[in-house]
C-alpha positions as CSV (number, residue, x, y, z in Angstrom):
1,M,66.5,-22.7,69.2
2,Q,67.8,-24.9,66.4
3,I,69.5,-23.7,63.1
4,H,70.5,-25.7,60.1
5,N,74.1,-24.6,59.7
6,S,75.2,-24.7,56.1
7,L,78.8,-25.0,57.1
8,T,78.2,-28.3,59.0
9,R,75.2,-29.4,56.9
10,Q,73.2,-30.2,60.0
11,K,70.7,-28.7,62.5
12,E,72.4,-27.4,65.6
13,P,71.4,-25.7,68.8
14,F,71.9,-22.0,68.4
15,E,74.5,-20.7,70.9
16,P,75.6,-17.1,70.3
17,L,79.1,-16.1,71.2
18,N,77.7,-13.6,73.6
19,P,74.3,-14.5,75.0
20,E,73.7,-10.8,75.8
21,H,74.2,-9.7,72.2
22,V,73.4,-11.6,69.0
23,T,74.9,-10.4,65.7
24,I,73.6,-11.1,62.2
25,Y,74.9,-10.1,58.8
26,V,72.8,-10.5,55.7
27,C,74.1,-9.8,52.2
28,G,72.1,-7.0,50.7
29,P,71.5,-5.9,47.1
30,T,73.7,-4.5,44.4
31,V,71.7,-1.4,43.5
32,Y,71.8,-1.0,39.7
33,S,68.1,-1.8,38.9
34,Y,64.8,-2.6,40.5
35,A,64.9,-5.6,42.8
36,H,62.9,-8.7,41.8
37,I,60.7,-10.8,44.1
38,G,63.5,-13.4,44.5
39,N,65.7,-10.7,46.1
40,A,62.9,-10.1,48.6
41,R,62.9,-13.7,49.9
42,P,66.1,-13.4,52.1
43,A,64.9,-9.9,53.2
44,V,61.6,-11.3,54.4
45,V,62.9,-14.6,55.8
46,F,65.7,-13.1,57.8
47,D,63.4,-10.3,59.0
48,V,61.4,-13.0,60.7
49,L,64.6,-14.5,62.1
50,A,65.6,-11.1,63.6
51,R,62.1,-10.6,65.1
52,L,62.3,-14.0,66.7
53,L,65.8,-13.4,68.1
54,R,64.7,-10.1,69.6
55,V,62.1,-12.0,71.5
56,L,64.6,-14.6,72.7
57,Y,67.6,-12.4,73.4
58,K,68.3,-9.2,75.2
59,R,70.1,-7.5,72.3
60,V,70.3,-8.1,68.6
61,T,72.3,-6.2,66.0
62,F,71.2,-6.8,62.5
63,V,73.3,-5.6,59.5
64,R,72.3,-5.7,55.9
65,N,74.7,-4.0,53.5
66,I,74.2,-2.1,50.2
67,T,76.7,-2.8,47.4
68,D,77.0,0.5,45.7
69,I,80.1,-0.1,43.6
70,D,80.1,-2.8,41.0
71,D,80.7,-3.3,37.3
72,K,77.0,-3.6,36.7
73,I,76.5,-0.3,38.4
74,N,79.3,1.2,36.3
75,A,77.6,-0.1,33.1
76,A,74.2,1.3,34.1
77,A,75.7,4.7,35.0
78,A,77.6,4.8,31.7
79,E,74.5,3.9,29.7
80,A,72.5,6.7,31.5
81,G,75.4,9.2,31.2
82,V,75.4,9.9,35.0
83,E,77.6,9.4,38.0
84,I,77.2,6.1,39.8
85,G,75.8,7.8,42.8
86,V,72.7,8.8,40.8
87,I,72.1,5.2,39.9
88,T,72.8,3.8,43.3
89,S,70.7,6.3,45.3
90,Q,67.7,5.8,43.0
91,Y,67.7,2.0,43.3
92,E,68.7,1.9,46.9
93,Q,65.7,4.0,47.8
94,A,63.5,1.9,45.5
95,Y,64.7,-1.3,47.3
96,L,64.1,0.1,50.7
97,D,60.6,1.3,49.7
98,D,59.8,-2.2,48.3
99,L,60.9,-3.9,51.5
100,A,58.9,-1.5,53.6
101,A,55.8,-2.4,51.6
102,L,56.6,-6.1,52.3
103,G,56.7,-5.4,56.0
104,V,60.4,-5.8,56.3
105,R,61.8,-3.7,59.2
106,P,64.9,-1.6,58.6
107,A,68.2,-3.2,59.6
108,D,69.9,-1.8,62.6
109,R,72.7,-0.7,60.3
110,T,72.9,-0.5,56.5
111,P,76.5,0.1,55.5
112,R,77.5,1.0,51.9
113,V,80.6,-0.2,50.3
114,T,81.7,3.3,49.2
115,E,81.6,4.4,52.9
116,H,84.1,1.6,53.8
117,V,86.8,1.8,51.1
118,D,89.5,2.7,53.6
119,D,88.5,-0.3,55.7
120,I,88.7,-2.5,52.6
121,I,92.2,-1.1,51.7
122,G,93.3,-1.8,55.3
123,A,92.1,-5.4,55.1
124,V,93.8,-6.0,51.7
125,R,97.0,-4.5,53.1
126,D,96.9,-6.9,56.1
127,L,96.3,-9.9,53.9
128,I,99.4,-9.1,51.8
129,R,101.5,-8.6,54.9
130,S,100.4,-12.0,56.3
131,G,101.3,-13.8,53.1
132,H,97.6,-14.6,52.1
133,A,97.5,-12.1,49.2
134,Y,99.7,-10.9,46.4
135,E,99.9,-8.0,43.9
136,A,99.9,-8.7,40.1
137,E,99.5,-6.3,37.2
138,G,97.6,-3.7,39.4
139,H,95.4,-6.4,40.9
140,V,95.6,-7.8,44.4
141,L,94.5,-11.4,44.7
142,F,93.8,-13.8,47.5
143,D,96.1,-16.8,47.5
144,V,93.6,-19.7,47.9
145,S,96.4,-22.2,48.5
146,S,97.2,-20.3,51.7
147,Y,93.9,-21.4,53.3
148,P,93.7,-25.2,53.4
149,E,90.0,-25.3,54.4
150,Y,88.9,-23.5,51.2
151,G,85.8,-25.2,49.8
152,R,84.4,-26.4,53.1
153,L,81.3,-24.3,53.0
154,S,80.2,-25.2,49.5
155,G,81.7,-28.7,49.4
156,R,82.9,-28.2,45.9
157,D,85.9,-30.0,44.5
158,R,88.7,-28.3,42.7
159,R,87.2,-28.4,39.2
160,E,83.9,-27.0,40.4
161,M,85.6,-24.2,42.1
162,I,87.4,-23.1,39.0
163,A,84.3,-23.4,36.9
164,G,82.1,-21.6,39.5
165,A,80.2,-18.4,39.1
166,R,82.2,-15.2,38.8
167,V,85.6,-17.0,38.9
168,E,87.7,-15.3,36.3
169,I,90.6,-17.2,34.7
170,A,93.4,-14.6,34.1
171,P,97.1,-14.8,33.3
172,Y,98.1,-12.7,36.3
173,K,96.7,-15.3,38.8
174,R,99.1,-17.8,40.4
175,D,96.2,-20.2,40.6
176,P,92.9,-20.1,38.6
177,A,90.9,-20.3,41.9
178,D,92.6,-17.1,43.3
179,F,90.1,-14.3,43.6
180,V,90.4,-10.5,43.3
181,L,90.6,-8.3,46.4
182,W,91.4,-5.1,44.5
183,K,91.4,-4.3,40.8
184,P,92.5,-1.3,38.8
185,S,90.1,1.3,37.4
186,T,90.4,3.1,34.1
187,D,90.1,6.9,33.9
188,E,86.4,6.5,33.0
189,Q,85.7,4.1,35.9
190,P,85.1,5.0,39.6
191,G,88.2,4.5,41.6
192,W,90.1,5.3,44.8
193,N,93.8,5.8,45.5
194,S,95.5,2.8,47.1
195,P,99.0,1.4,47.6
196,W,98.4,-0.6,44.4
197,G,97.3,2.3,42.3
198,R,93.9,3.8,41.6
199,G,91.2,1.1,41.7
200,R,88.2,-0.3,43.4
201,P,87.4,-3.3,45.7
202,G,86.7,-6.8,44.5
203,W,83.2,-8.1,45.3
204,H,84.0,-10.5,48.2
205,I,86.2,-8.4,50.4
206,E,83.5,-5.7,50.7
207,C,81.3,-7.8,53.0
208,S,84.2,-9.1,55.1
209,A,85.2,-5.5,55.8
210,M,81.7,-4.2,56.5
211,A,80.8,-7.2,58.8
212,S,84.1,-6.8,60.7
213,C,83.6,-3.0,61.1
214,H,80.0,-3.2,62.4
215,L,79.9,-6.6,64.2
216,G,83.5,-7.6,65.1
217,E,85.8,-10.3,63.9
218,T,83.4,-13.2,64.7
219,I,79.7,-12.9,64.0
220,D,76.9,-15.3,65.1
221,I,74.9,-15.7,62.0
222,H,75.8,-14.9,58.4
223,A,72.9,-15.3,56.0
224,G,71.9,-14.9,52.3
225,G,70.6,-16.7,49.3
226,M,71.8,-20.1,48.3
227,D,73.3,-18.6,45.1
228,L,75.8,-16.7,47.2
229,Q,77.3,-19.8,48.9
230,F,79.9,-20.1,46.2
231,P,82.0,-18.2,45.5
232,H,80.9,-15.2,47.6
233,H,80.5,-16.7,51.0
234,E,83.3,-19.3,50.5
235,N,85.6,-16.4,49.7
236,E,84.4,-14.3,52.6
237,I,85.3,-17.1,55.0
238,A,88.8,-17.6,53.5
239,Q,89.8,-13.9,53.6
240,S,88.2,-13.2,56.9
241,V,89.7,-16.1,58.8
242,C,93.2,-15.3,57.3
243,W,92.7,-11.6,58.0
244,H,91.9,-12.2,61.6
245,G,94.7,-14.6,62.4
246,G,92.6,-17.8,62.2
247,K,89.5,-16.6,64.2
248,E,86.2,-18.0,63.2
249,Y,84.3,-15.7,60.9
250,A,80.7,-16.8,61.3
251,R,79.4,-19.4,63.8
252,Y,76.3,-20.2,61.8
253,W,75.6,-19.9,58.1
254,M,72.0,-19.8,56.8
255,H,71.0,-19.9,53.1
256,N,67.6,-19.5,51.7
257,G,66.4,-21.5,48.7
258,L,65.8,-19.7,45.4
259,L,62.6,-18.5,43.7
260,N,61.5,-20.2,40.5
261,L,59.4,-18.8,37.7
262,D,58.0,-21.5,35.4
263,G,60.4,-24.0,36.9
264,Q,63.5,-21.8,36.2
265,K,65.6,-19.9,38.8
266,M,64.5,-16.2,38.8
267,A,67.5,-14.0,38.0
268,K,68.2,-10.7,36.2
269,S,71.0,-12.5,34.3
270,V,68.4,-14.9,32.9
271,G,65.8,-12.2,32.2
272,N,62.9,-14.1,33.8
273,V,62.3,-11.7,36.7
274,V,59.1,-10.4,38.4
275,R,59.9,-7.0,40.0
276,I,58.8,-6.5,43.6
277,R,57.0,-3.3,42.6
278,D,55.1,-5.1,39.8
279,V,53.9,-7.6,42.4
280,L,52.9,-4.8,44.7
281,A,50.8,-3.3,41.9
282,Q,48.8,-6.5,41.8
283,V,48.4,-7.5,45.5
284,P,49.0,-6.0,48.9
285,G,52.5,-6.5,50.2
286,E,51.3,-8.8,52.9
287,V,50.1,-11.2,50.3
288,A,53.5,-11.4,48.7
289,R,55.1,-11.7,52.2
290,Y,52.8,-14.6,53.0
291,V,53.8,-16.4,49.9
292,L,57.5,-15.9,50.7
293,L,57.0,-17.5,54.1
294,S,54.7,-20.3,52.9
295,A,57.6,-22.7,52.1
296,H,60.5,-23.5,54.4
297,Y,63.2,-21.0,53.8
298,R,65.8,-23.6,52.7
299,Q,63.5,-25.1,50.0
300,P,62.9,-23.6,46.5
301,L,59.7,-21.7,46.0
302,D,57.6,-21.6,42.9
303,W,56.2,-18.1,42.2
304,T,52.8,-18.3,40.4
305,D,49.6,-16.5,40.1
306,D,47.9,-19.4,41.8
307,V,50.0,-19.2,45.0
308,L,49.3,-15.4,45.2
309,A,45.5,-16.1,44.9
310,Q,45.8,-18.8,47.5
311,A,47.7,-16.5,49.9
312,R,45.1,-13.8,49.4
313,S,42.3,-16.2,50.2
314,T,44.1,-17.5,53.4
315,L,44.8,-13.9,54.6
316,D,41.1,-13.1,54.0
317,R,40.2,-16.0,56.3
318,V,42.5,-14.7,59.0
319,Y,41.2,-11.1,58.7
320,R,37.5,-12.3,58.7
321,A,38.3,-14.1,62.0
322,L,39.8,-10.9,63.4
323,A,36.9,-8.8,62.1
324,S,34.5,-11.1,64.1
325,L,36.6,-10.2,67.2
326,S,36.7,-6.5,66.5
327,D,34.6,-5.7,69.6
328,I,36.7,-8.1,71.8
329,E,39.7,-6.8,73.7
330,A,42.8,-8.9,73.1
331,T,44.3,-10.6,76.1
332,D,47.2,-13.1,76.6
333,F,49.3,-11.3,74.0
334,E,51.7,-14.2,73.6
335,P,52.2,-16.6,70.7
336,T,51.3,-20.2,71.4
337,V,53.8,-22.7,72.5
338,E,53.3,-24.7,69.3
339,F,53.9,-21.6,67.2
340,M,57.1,-20.8,69.0
341,D,58.3,-24.4,68.7
342,A,57.8,-24.2,65.0
343,L,59.8,-21.0,64.5
344,E,62.6,-22.1,66.9
345,D,62.9,-25.3,64.8
346,D,65.1,-23.8,62.1
347,L,62.5,-21.1,61.3
348,N,59.8,-23.5,60.2
349,T,57.3,-20.9,58.9
350,P,55.0,-23.4,57.1
351,R,54.4,-25.2,60.5
352,A,54.0,-21.8,62.2
353,L,51.4,-20.8,59.6
354,A,49.6,-24.1,60.2
355,E,49.4,-23.1,63.9
356,V,47.9,-19.8,62.8
357,A,45.2,-21.7,60.9
358,E,44.4,-23.6,64.1
359,L,43.9,-20.4,65.9
360,V,41.6,-19.1,63.2
361,R,39.5,-22.2,63.5
362,A,39.4,-21.8,67.3
363,A,38.4,-18.2,66.9
364,N,35.5,-19.1,64.7
365,K,34.3,-21.7,67.3
366,A,34.9,-19.7,70.5
367,E,31.8,-18.7,72.4
368,S,32.9,-16.8,75.5
369,D,34.5,-13.4,75.4
370,K,37.3,-14.7,77.6
371,D,38.2,-17.4,75.0
372,K,37.8,-14.9,72.2
373,G,40.1,-12.4,73.8
374,A,42.8,-14.9,74.5
375,I,42.7,-16.3,70.9
376,K,42.8,-12.8,69.5
377,G,45.8,-11.9,71.5
378,Q,47.6,-15.1,70.5
379,L,46.7,-14.5,66.8
380,L,48.1,-11.0,66.8
381,A,51.2,-12.0,68.7
382,C,51.9,-14.7,66.2
383,G,51.3,-12.2,63.4
384,E,53.7,-9.8,65.0
385,L,56.6,-12.3,64.7
386,L,55.7,-13.2,61.1
387,G,55.0,-9.6,60.1
388,L,51.5,-10.5,59.2
389,F,47.9,-9.7,60.4
390,Q,48.7,-6.3,61.7
391,T,46.3,-4.3,59.5
392,D,42.9,-3.3,60.8
393,P,40.4,-5.8,59.3
394,A,38.2,-3.0,58.0
395,A,41.1,-1.5,56.2
396,W,42.2,-4.9,54.9
397,F,38.9,-5.6,53.2
398,G,38.6,-2.0,52.0
399,A,42.2,-1.8,50.7
400,G,42.3,-2.7,47.0
401,E,38.6,-3.4,46.9
402,D,38.1,-1.3,43.7
403,G,41.1,-3.1,42.1
404,E,39.5,-6.5,42.8
405,A,36.0,-5.5,41.7
406,D,36.7,-6.1,38.0
407,E,38.2,-9.5,38.7
408,I,35.3,-10.6,40.8
409,D,32.8,-9.3,38.3
410,A,34.6,-11.4,35.6
411,L,34.4,-14.5,37.8
412,V,30.7,-13.9,38.4
413,A,30.2,-13.6,34.7
414,E,32.1,-16.8,34.1
415,R,29.8,-18.6,36.6
416,Q,26.7,-17.3,34.9
417,A,28.0,-18.5,31.5
418,A,28.8,-21.9,33.0
419,R,25.2,-22.1,34.4
420,A,23.8,-21.0,31.0
421,R,25.6,-23.9,29.3
422,K,24.5,-26.2,32.2
423,D,28.1,-26.8,33.3
424,Y,27.1,-26.8,36.9
425,G,30.3,-28.3,38.1
426,E,32.3,-25.3,36.8
427,A,29.7,-22.9,38.2
428,D,30.1,-24.5,41.7
429,R,33.9,-24.4,41.4
430,I,33.8,-20.7,40.8
431,R,31.3,-20.1,43.6
432,D,33.6,-22.1,46.0
433,Q,36.6,-20.0,44.8
434,L,34.7,-16.8,45.6
435,T,33.5,-18.1,48.9
436,E,37.1,-18.8,49.9
437,R,37.8,-15.2,49.3
438,G,34.9,-14.1,51.4
439,I,32.6,-13.3,48.5
440,V,29.0,-14.3,48.7
441,I,26.9,-14.6,45.4
442,E,23.3,-13.7,45.7
443,D,21.0,-14.9,42.9
444,S,17.7,-13.0,42.7
445,A,15.0,-12.0,40.3
446,D,16.8,-8.8,39.6
447,G,20.0,-10.6,38.6
448,V,23.2,-11.7,40.3
449,R,24.9,-9.6,43.0
450,W,27.9,-10.2,45.1
451,R,29.0,-8.9,48.5
452,R,31.9,-9.4,51.0
453,T,31.4,-11.2,54.2
454,G,34.3,-9.5,56.0
């Protein structure tokens, strides 16, 4: 298996520290509001990674954290007039429900920051003792100058680091690039007692402490969105390596590209977000999951209504093929060699989906029950790794049928209007669009009707 390692900026053979036990840590959400579809991309992508690794290796431990203490959470709780736990429990459950609807399997462990404050305090204390951190005005800060390799992951120069996201310039810092490990809390803010007074953890130290607690001092794969590479992951490396006496923190770093809406990065801070639950109100979760896997994980992905429609059409074709094999018993429940090669090549899901399309074509051409059974088994096995095609075809074409009816009726009416004005090119285009979705239009003396072929 090959992985593009963000740290070395090249594709490398994956060699876990312990071939008997692969460890993965993925940065999870900060739970102060509903997650948007961009937040779902790392969850879906690295869910596929975990599925693949579980096929290739004897044991895999997958950890995805929940950040349940943060200034944004504090602000949301204050605005609502409730304790932070009310906010975090509500949105954590919403996030997990959204992921389940997208076919994302639960992580092996889901640690929360508030459950690891003692571990975080211990890590901060160790960093002070080893000379890598210092206390100033109730804060504890990491001394970036004490770690000469700082900046290696992001490749940023000094000016970029200081100007980077979430880097606060403050008079109590020895160096503008130093970052907070612990900060004081006011009486109104959540806080914990510590050797430096009542306070709360800085953002970056949280993940280092949770990863170490659940996976050990060196983990195999650390993953997350490209927007976390700096400063979050850069800071994680610095504090973890120094905390553990120079031991490597993560052997491989994987970063997914961001989702764009109208050509702009989707982000709550920008305000151009599409919530996962709003997408799920429009289409089945499998459609959204297909879109999130349709581009290579390291590339940006444009989220549009057109790509959703195209994904639905593609999934309809797969399910029509499976429906035609409903009376055939699946055999050879193994993904094809070509499919596995695609996933093992830095999780190349577009190429893997192209192999699925080849299987669908083969299914439509197969004549013997033996060939049909083998193809059905291969198709379902490929789908198992992608988290797709696991629904019963009858249920797939039944699910959401009422919700689609109005849309299809509108398209049929548009086609009739085009024919009336003798715009036969437009009428044919609409017919082709419906055909792609498995909808057959029947013109008769009694009018126009439509039916599904699946």
